[in-house]
C-alpha positions as CSV (number, residue, x, y, z in Angstrom):
1,M,-95.9,-147.2,11.3
2,D,-98.3,-149.2,8.8
3,F,-101.7,-149.9,9.4
4,K,-101.4,-153.1,11.2
5,E,-99.4,-151.3,14.0
6,Q,-102.0,-148.8,14.4
7,Y,-105.0,-151.6,14.7
8,Q,-102.9,-153.3,17.2
9,K,-102.2,-150.0,19.2
10,L,-105.8,-149.2,18.7
11,G,-107.1,-152.5,20.3
12,K,-104.5,-152.0,23.3
13,Q,-106.0,-148.5,23.9
14,I,-109.4,-149.8,23.9
15,K,-108.5,-152.6,26.2
16,F,-106.8,-150.3,28.4
17,L,-109.9,-147.8,28.3
18,R,-112.2,-150.7,29.0
19,E,-109.9,-152.0,32.2
20,E,-109.6,-148.4,33.3
21,K,-113.2,-148.2,33.4
22,R,-113.5,-151.7,35.3
23,L,-115.7,-153.0,32.5
24,T,-115.5,-156.8,31.5
25,Q,-115.5,-157.6,27.8
26,E,-119.1,-159.0,28.1
27,K,-120.3,-155.5,29.7
28,L,-118.3,-153.1,27.1
29,A,-119.8,-155.3,24.3
30,E,-123.5,-155.3,25.8
31,R,-122.9,-151.4,26.0
32,A,-121.8,-151.0,22.9
33,E,-124.2,-153.4,21.0
34,I,-121.4,-155.2,19.6
35,S,-120.6,-159.0,19.8
36,L,-118.5,-160.1,22.7
37,D,-116.6,-162.3,19.9
38,Y,-116.0,-159.0,17.7
39,L,-114.8,-156.9,20.8
40,G,-112.4,-159.5,21.7
41,K,-110.9,-159.7,18.0
42,I,-110.6,-156.0,18.2
43,E,-108.6,-155.9,21.4
44,V,-106.1,-158.4,19.9
45,S,-106.0,-156.9,16.3
46,I,-107.7,-159.9,14.3
47,N,-110.5,-157.6,13.4
48,C,-110.3,-154.0,12.3
49,P,-113.6,-151.8,13.6
50,G,-115.1,-149.6,11.1
51,L,-116.3,-146.2,12.4
52,V,-119.7,-146.9,13.5
53,S,-118.2,-149.5,15.7
54,L,-115.8,-147.2,16.9
55,F,-118.3,-144.5,18.0
56,K,-120.3,-147.3,19.5
57,I,-117.2,-148.3,21.8
58,A,-116.4,-144.6,22.6
59,K,-119.8,-143.9,23.6
60,A,-120.1,-146.9,25.7
61,L,-116.6,-146.2,27.2
62,G,-117.6,-142.4,27.9
63,V,-115.0,-141.0,25.8
64,R,-114.4,-139.4,22.6
65,V,-113.6,-141.3,19.5
66,K,-110.3,-139.4,19.4
67,D,-109.7,-140.9,22.8
68,L,-109.5,-144.1,21.2
69,F,-106.4,-143.2,19.2
70,D,-104.5,-141.4,21.9
71,F,-101.8,-144.0,21.9
72,E,-98.7,-142.1,20.4
């Protein structure tokens, strides 16, 4: 699996967890203190999030960072 595939799966996992928590992109972006545009692009694998963003997203979702990578 190459990095592009990894980021695609990461984006899908973030979207899955967001929807599981019944959060809109707007609400998650607000909670994570990132822009709505940035979050949307992460979910569709246009942007590759850095470590700080991943920590913010995980905290906003109420999960551990490693849970974001629980897609294999």
